[in-house]
C-alpha angles and dihedrals in degrees: 000000000000134000089260090057092052092052101028088239137068129243108292094018097116105102121224105272144106093293099046118112095254092056093046093049090047092053091046091066089071095024110037094187088070088072090072089073089062092050093050090047100050111017093091092057094045091046093054093046094049092044091055092053103042106011135246099294098062098028101085093056093048093049090049090049091048094058092040089055092046090050091052091048097043096105090065095049113116108246091209091066104091098190119054096184095101090050092049094046087051093055091044091049092052089052093046088059088067086062098049093131090053090047092052089048089049091054091045090053087051089050092053100041109018087227115147111200093220095040098237128141121232091188100103089056097052117017121354093191094065123081115251095243095048093045093047089056094049091042091054093056092046095048090051089061098052122103109258096245092050091048091050094053094043095048093047085061100036101037105021093040095227124153120240089258090053092049087054088056092044094051099033090232131126117268091244091056091050091049091050094048093050092047091051092045092053092047092050091045093053090047092048093050090048091052091048088052092053090050096045095108098036117050120090114253091251097046113144117247117239120285115249114268124239113271119263124195 
């Protein structure tokens, strides 16, 4: 299930009007209770994204911090931006980075068990010929080895459903940088999955997944 299935619309689908995110955030500056509309509209998507990255135990706090930070920053939000999801995903992603050890543990758990905490297959986005459970396990090990900035950009596309332009907004980086990071991440991911395939019959059951690589811009 994607963010668009949660809301019935995709990122950027809210038309410019009195009920779009920009208008609601603008009104919330004078009437803070208006901000609750934004929370009800987007909290499920942010919750799912954060849960997939750092697990259930830490997700609630990060989601709460995300909306608290957004509330505090609401006066600086551009009212002509009708969809606030890229902005919210960007805040959540920055907060997730504080939990990088938890995130790596989450991916290692995925590598060992194939269990996705929000029960969503990633198979159709990577390799349709592999079963979801098997792929989840392989994917967890591969994601744990990605540099953090590449993982952020890739998962904002693959799990949050953002476009490259929206990832640029979320991360505050130029579009070319986003494209480069995602291209590198996909290349590393494909290579890691090929290596895991070649080792499928060899490693001991308790072999440790790869250590996360150093971040690259």
